[in-house]
N, CA and C atoms as an extended XYZ file, in Angstrom:
234
Properties=species:S:1:pos:R:3:atomname:S:1:resname:S:1:resid:I:1 pbc="F F F"
N        -4.221        3.958       34.400 N   UNK     1
C        -4.900        4.698       33.328 CA  UNK     1
C        -3.894        4.966       31.977 C   UNK     1
N        -4.772        5.245       31.068 N   UNK     2
C        -4.398        5.180       30.093 CA  UNK     2
C        -3.930        6.819       29.433 C   UNK     2
N        -3.567        7.441       28.876 N   UNK     3
C        -3.556        8.606       27.572 CA  UNK     3
C        -4.211        8.706       26.668 C   UNK     3
N        -5.424        8.956       25.936 N   UNK     4
C        -6.337        8.831       24.994 CA  UNK     4
C        -5.344        9.161       23.968 C   UNK     4
N        -4.633       10.161       23.785 N   UNK     5
C        -3.739       10.545       22.830 CA  UNK     5
C        -2.905        9.853       22.568 C   UNK     5
N        -2.003        8.431       23.033 N   UNK     6
C        -0.918        7.352       23.227 CA  UNK     6
C        -1.727        6.273       22.920 C   UNK     6
N        -0.989        5.929       21.598 N   UNK     7
C        -1.216        4.526       21.587 CA  UNK     7
C         0.140        3.550       21.445 C   UNK     7
N        -0.283        2.426       22.269 N   UNK     8
C         0.712        1.285       22.098 CA  UNK     8
C         0.810        0.472       20.672 C   UNK     8
N         2.198        0.734       20.209 N   UNK     9
C         2.155        0.239       18.823 CA  UNK     9
C         2.984       -1.452       18.606 C   UNK     9
N         4.108       -1.296       19.697 N   UNK    10
C         4.815       -2.401       19.991 CA  UNK    10
C         4.942       -2.276       21.651 C   UNK    10
N         5.153       -4.102       21.869 N   UNK    11
C         5.526       -4.476       23.266 CA  UNK    11
C         6.263       -5.168       23.391 C   UNK    11
N         7.635       -5.379       24.372 N   UNK    12
C         8.883       -6.198       23.936 CA  UNK    12
C         9.064       -7.048       25.837 C   UNK    12
N        10.027       -7.381       26.279 N   UNK    13
C        10.701       -7.779       27.127 CA  UNK    13
C        11.658       -7.412       27.681 C   UNK    13
N        12.266       -6.658       26.892 N   UNK    14
C        13.426       -5.903       27.544 CA  UNK    14
C        13.838       -3.924       27.257 C   UNK    14
N        13.909       -3.381       27.570 N   UNK    15
C        14.181       -2.199       27.349 CA  UNK    15
C        15.011       -1.590       26.021 C   UNK    15
N        15.770       -2.643       26.132 N   UNK    16
C        17.119       -2.418       24.623 CA  UNK    16
C        16.410       -2.701       22.778 C   UNK    16
N        15.450       -3.275       23.303 N   UNK    17
C        14.704       -3.877       21.978 CA  UNK    17
C        13.745       -2.823       21.958 C   UNK    17
N        13.061       -2.125       22.923 N   UNK    18
C        11.970       -0.716       23.000 CA  UNK    18
C        12.727        0.420       22.288 C   UNK    18
N        14.321        0.468       23.293 N   UNK    19
C        14.808        1.367       22.370 CA  UNK    19
C        15.323        1.435       20.994 C   UNK    19
N        15.627        0.463       20.436 N   UNK    20
C        16.038        0.625       19.095 CA  UNK    20
C        14.530        0.584       18.119 C   UNK    20
N        13.224       -0.186       18.492 N   UNK    21
C        11.719        0.728       18.442 CA  UNK    21
C        11.576        1.713       18.175 C   UNK    21
N        11.737        2.897       19.240 N   UNK    22
C        11.848        4.149       19.303 CA  UNK    22
C        13.001        4.931       18.379 C   UNK    22
N        14.260        4.525       18.301 N   UNK    23
C        15.079        4.789       17.146 CA  UNK    23
C        14.946        4.767       15.840 C   UNK    23
N        14.070        3.570       15.399 N   UNK    24
C        13.908        2.871       14.098 CA  UNK    24
C        12.854        4.177       13.779 C   UNK    24
N        11.799        4.486       14.816 N   UNK    25
C        10.483        5.239       14.439 CA  UNK    25
C        11.120        6.473       13.954 C   UNK    25
N        12.081        6.660       15.038 N   UNK    26
C        12.338        7.782       14.848 CA  UNK    26
C        13.095        8.502       13.735 C   UNK    26
N        14.232        7.413       13.374 N   UNK    27
C        14.263        7.641       11.700 CA  UNK    27
C        13.799        7.855       10.534 C   UNK    27
N        12.161        7.290       11.049 N   UNK    28
C        11.216        7.452        9.572 CA  UNK    28
C        10.661        8.893       10.228 C   UNK    28
N        10.612        9.799       11.236 N   UNK    29
C         9.763       11.172       11.489 CA  UNK    29
C         9.065       10.846       12.337 C   UNK    29
N         8.915        9.334       13.274 N   UNK    30
C         7.683        9.279       14.028 CA  UNK    30
C         8.350        9.583       15.418 C   UNK    30
N         7.752       10.563       16.132 N   UNK    31
C         8.222       10.680       17.818 CA  UNK    31
C         7.968        9.016       18.867 C   UNK    31
N         8.333        9.222       19.541 N   UNK    32
C         7.741        7.509       19.950 CA  UNK    32
C         8.539        7.459       21.408 C   UNK    32
N         8.126        7.093       22.048 N   UNK    33
C         8.422        6.607       23.448 CA  UNK    33
C         8.156        5.548       24.295 C   UNK    33
N         9.121        5.378       25.058 N   UNK    34
C         8.959        3.752       25.470 CA  UNK    34
C         8.481        4.240       27.141 C   UNK    34
N         7.369        3.325       27.512 N   UNK    35
C         6.875        3.640       28.732 CA  UNK    35
C         7.232        1.926       29.723 C   UNK    35
N         7.971        2.137       30.025 N   UNK    36
C         8.384        1.147       31.075 CA  UNK    36
C         8.874        1.326       33.198 C   UNK    36
N         8.072       -0.166       33.572 N   UNK    37
C         8.251        0.313       35.110 CA  UNK    37
C         9.156       -0.392       35.483 C   UNK    37
N        10.105       -0.051       36.279 N   UNK    38
C        11.250       -0.309       36.490 CA  UNK    38
C        11.192       -0.311       38.149 C   UNK    38
N        10.052        0.430       38.263 N   UNK    39
C        10.632        0.755       39.919 CA  UNK    39
C        11.485        1.808       40.349 C   UNK    39
N        11.893        2.498       39.547 N   UNK    40
C        12.500        4.080       39.330 CA  UNK    40
C        13.363        3.227       39.611 C   UNK    40
N        14.436        2.245       38.183 N   UNK    41
C        15.383        1.844       38.619 CA  UNK    41
C        15.690        1.002       39.441 C   UNK    41
N        15.260        0.595       40.732 N   UNK    42
C        15.661       -0.152       41.202 CA  UNK    42
C        15.648       -2.009       40.970 C   UNK    42
N        14.905       -1.977       40.458 N   UNK    43
C        14.623       -3.265       40.057 CA  UNK    43
C        14.692       -3.636       38.405 C   UNK    43
N        15.604       -3.779       37.476 N   UNK    44
C        15.692       -3.274       36.401 CA  UNK    44
C        15.339       -4.795       35.531 C   UNK    44
N        15.309       -5.758       36.146 N   UNK    45
C        14.563       -6.941       35.989 CA  UNK    45
C        12.843       -6.956       35.730 C   UNK    45
N        12.319       -6.066       36.118 N   UNK    46
C        10.773       -5.761       36.561 CA  UNK    46
C         9.946       -6.332       35.338 C   UNK    46
N        10.819       -5.594       33.997 N   UNK    47
C        10.010       -5.443       32.773 CA  UNK    47
C         9.580       -7.036       32.251 C   UNK    47
N        10.369       -8.330       32.402 N   UNK    48
C        10.016       -9.593       32.624 CA  UNK    48
C         8.379       -9.918       33.079 C   UNK    48
N         7.921       -8.921       33.838 N   UNK    49
C         6.735       -9.096       34.438 CA  UNK    49
C         5.823       -8.433       33.796 C   UNK    49
N         5.522       -7.202       33.425 N   UNK    50
C         4.655       -6.252       32.975 CA  UNK    50
C         5.086       -5.902       31.387 C   UNK    50
N         6.481       -5.902       30.615 N   UNK    51
C         7.112       -5.151       29.211 CA  UNK    51
C         6.792       -3.990       29.500 C   UNK    51
N         7.310       -4.214       28.166 N   UNK    52
C         7.922       -2.822       28.409 CA  UNK    52
C         7.164       -2.264       26.567 C   UNK    52
N         6.605       -0.670       26.952 N   UNK    53
C         5.214       -0.772       25.952 CA  UNK    53
C         6.667        0.563       25.003 C   UNK    53
N         6.103        0.577       23.593 N   UNK    54
C         6.515        1.494       22.874 CA  UNK    54
C         5.256        2.600       21.997 C   UNK    54
N         5.218        3.782       22.795 N   UNK    55
C         3.621        4.408       22.353 CA  UNK    55
C         4.151        5.961       21.681 C   UNK    55
N         3.219        5.744       20.418 N   UNK    56
C         3.422        7.034       19.531 CA  UNK    56
C         1.575        7.962       19.556 C   UNK    56
N         2.186        9.152       19.342 N   UNK    57
C         0.550        9.850       19.301 CA  UNK    57
C        -0.248        8.691       18.305 C   UNK    57
N        -1.919        8.662       18.307 N   UNK    58
C        -2.789        8.318       18.379 CA  UNK    58
C        -2.930        8.229       16.719 C   UNK    58
N        -2.983       10.114       16.555 N   UNK    59
C        -2.018        9.869       14.711 CA  UNK    59
C        -1.619        9.688       14.249 C   UNK    59
N        -0.530        8.859       14.711 N   UNK    60
C         0.627        8.114       14.109 CA  UNK    60
C         0.669        6.440       14.008 C   UNK    60
N        -0.281        6.590       14.994 N   UNK    61
C        -0.078        4.601       14.942 CA  UNK    61
C        -0.242        3.815       13.658 C   UNK    61
N        -0.929        4.223       13.142 N   UNK    62
C        -1.038        3.498       11.699 CA  UNK    62
C         0.458        3.823       11.128 C   UNK    62
N         1.167        5.109       10.769 N   UNK    63
C         2.259        4.782        9.981 CA  UNK    63
C         3.554        4.114       11.023 C   UNK    63
N         3.177        4.389       12.486 N   UNK    64
C         4.281        3.776       12.973 CA  UNK    64
C         4.063        2.033       13.062 C   UNK    64
N         3.243        1.799       12.854 N   UNK    65
C         2.664        0.210       12.368 CA  UNK    65
C         3.152       -0.012       10.997 C   UNK    65
N         3.025        0.424       10.248 N   UNK    66
C         3.493        0.029        9.294 CA  UNK    66
C         5.112        0.439        9.451 C   UNK    66
N         6.336        0.890        9.872 N   UNK    67
C         7.445        1.386       10.035 CA  UNK    67
C         7.974       -0.546       10.685 C   UNK    67
N         7.360       -0.905       11.429 N   UNK    68
C         7.935       -1.615       12.450 CA  UNK    68
C         7.335       -2.730       11.834 C   UNK    68
N         6.124       -3.240       11.295 N   UNK    69
C         6.204       -4.095       10.603 CA  UNK    69
C         6.923       -4.758        9.346 C   UNK    69
N         7.352       -3.747        8.523 N   UNK    70
C         8.510       -3.748        7.722 CA  UNK    70
C         9.614       -4.224        7.943 C   UNK    70
N         9.911       -3.455        9.195 N   UNK    71
C        11.383       -3.979        9.559 CA  UNK    71
C        11.401       -5.554        9.833 C   UNK    71
N        10.132       -5.659       10.458 N   UNK    72
C        10.650       -7.345       10.540 CA  UNK    72
C        10.518       -7.665       11.464 C   UNK    72
N        11.026       -8.677       12.652 N   UNK    73
C        11.536       -9.641       13.242 CA  UNK    73
C        12.748       -9.310       13.686 C   UNK    73
N        12.601       -9.266       15.055 N   UNK    74
C        14.482       -9.201       15.489 CA  UNK    74
C        14.993       -9.998       15.347 C   UNK    74
N        16.472      -10.731       14.351 N   UNK    75
C        17.385      -11.342       14.482 CA  UNK    75
C        17.198      -12.294       15.202 C   UNK    75
N        17.285      -13.634       15.228 N   UNK    76
C        17.527      -14.658       16.109 CA  UNK    76
C        19.220      -14.647       16.829 C   UNK    76
N        19.361      -14.549       17.927 N   UNK    77
C        21.377      -14.691       18.251 CA  UNK    77
C        21.930      -15.265       17.212 C   UNK    77
N        22.773      -15.378       16.812 N   UNK    78
C        23.767      -15.834       16.349 CA  UNK    78
C        24.461      -16.616       17.528 C   UNK    78
């Protein structure tokens, strides 16, 4: 079931990447949250099968997408 008031603006394979994106959006005044299933903390690797989503209010989805696009992809590990 999905919430009609929320829109997914990004998906990741790790919780860390999603948390960084939520912080980025927050720094621009856009409230966001992470939606992830780690089986109640018992299986932190569970994300690789189902992804971690960053969601925002549907009314802020366009602005959030612009912030994420402007930030560009995460740099590759050195």
